[in-house]
N, C-alpha and C positions, 0 to 999 in steps of 0.2 A: 570396626575395620579401620585401618590406618590409611591415610592418604599417601600418595606417592611421594610428596615432598618430605613427610616425616621419615619414611623409610630411607630416602636418599640422604637426609641429614644424619641419621643414625649410622648409615654405611660410611659416610665421610668421616664421622667421628671415630668409628672403629678403625679405619685405615690409619688415622693419626696415632691412635693408641697402639696399634700393632707396630708402628715404627718406634715408639717410645718404650715398648715392653722389654726389649733385650737389655737396655741399660738398667732398668729396674730389676730384672731377673738376675743380673750380674751381682746385685747386692742381696739376693735371696728373697726378693719380694715379687709381687705381680700386681697387675691392674685388671679389674673386671669391670666391664661396662654394664651397669645395672639398667640404665635407660636414658632416654632423652625425652624430656617433657616440657613443652612450651619454651624451648630454647635453653633449658637448664639440663646440663649433663650430670648424671649421678654415677659416681664411680665407687668401687670398693677396693681399697688397698689391702692386700693380703700378704701372708708370709711375714718376712722380716719387716715389711712396711707397716704392718699392723702394730701400732704402738710406738713406732720409731719417732724420735723427736724431730727428725728432719722431714717426715712424711708430708706435712702441710706445706713446707717450702717446695718440696718436689711437686706436689699437686698444683700449687698456685703459680710458681715461677717456671716450672718446666712443662707439665702436662697441659694446664689451662692455657698457657701462652701459645703452645704449639697448636692446640685445637682452635683457638680463636683466630690464629693466623690463617688457617685454612678453611675454617667454617665461621665466618664473621657474624653470622646470624645467631650464634650461641650467645646467651646472655650471662652465663656463668657455669662454673664447675664446682660441684660439692662432693665431699666424701660421705658415704653412708656407712653405718656400722655393719659389722659382719652378722 
């Protein structure tokens, strides 16, 4: 069973991702939240983002920066394979 703080953190991360999603979808990709575990956000980049040379830049400089700005207790963001 998850505690309330974990669920709240995941919900906050999901809100940030939902705001970032339209820009990623415009380029033919998408972002899936796999989970939040001990402050580490795990994302899956799909569609055109999968294998795109710029995907790690998008992940680190765009998505991670946005998440950490609103959810400062996040320790990092990493991409997981499909």
